[in-house]
N, C-alpha and C positions, 0 to 999 in steps of 0.2 A: 482440501476441497471445496466447492462454495456449495452455502445452503438455499436451500430453494422456499422460500417464505408461503412459496402458495404452495406449496405440496397439502394433501387434508392432512399430516397429521403435525403443520403446523398454523393449522386453522382453528385447531381446537380450541379455544378458550379457557375450556379448564386443563389446560397442560399448566407445566408451571415454567415461567418464563428464565432463563437464563439472564445475565447479569446483560451480556453481550448481546442477544438478540430484542428483535421488535415482534410483537405479536402485529401483525396489519390487522385485524378484526379490534384490535386494542385501540393501537394506534387513530382509526380511522372512527371507533366509536367518540373519542375522548378529544378529538375535532372538531364532530359533530354536538358535542354536549358545550363544547367551551365557546364555539364562531357563535354562538345567539349572544351570549356577555357581550363576547368584542363587538360587534355588530352595534347593540344598543349603545354602549360606552361610547365607538366611536361616532354613530349619532347626538348622544349627546353632549361630545366634545363640540360638536359643528354648531349644537345647536344654541352653545353656553357664546363662545366665541362670538356669530354673527349678531348674538344677543348684547353683549359688552361691545362688540363694535359699533353697534349703529346709537348704544346709550352714550361710550364716549363721544360721537358726532355730533348729540346733544350740548352736551358743555360748554360751557362760558370760554370766553376767551381769557378773562380771569381766573377762572378752576384751574386753570387748563396749566396758568402760570402758574397758580398755587400746586400743582403735585408738580413742573418741569417737563413738560411737553408745551411744543407750538404747535401752532393749528395747522401747521405744512403735516410734521409728525403725523398726527391725528388722518389729516386726511391720505396719506399716504397708509397708515394703517388699515385705514377704513375701505378704503379700494383692492385689499384683497380680498377672496375669493374666500367664503368659508373654511376651504379643504385647503387653506393654507397659514400657517403655524405664523 
């Protein structure tokens, strides 16, 4: 028989959770608590990626040769939107 996780008996946060049952309130709470951190990490990644691409665009051809990149490779990377890896 299937359990109804939204019945009042399963909405009690103080009730012991069995390893095979998911308490929906705890799941939502965990999601809401971790969401801001995940969003901030994503924004930081995007900001870093954008900054690094702008910096790469400013490198001289001589320096690019030293690190093993061509101008066309850099132009291709710089043309990507910040959310693309």
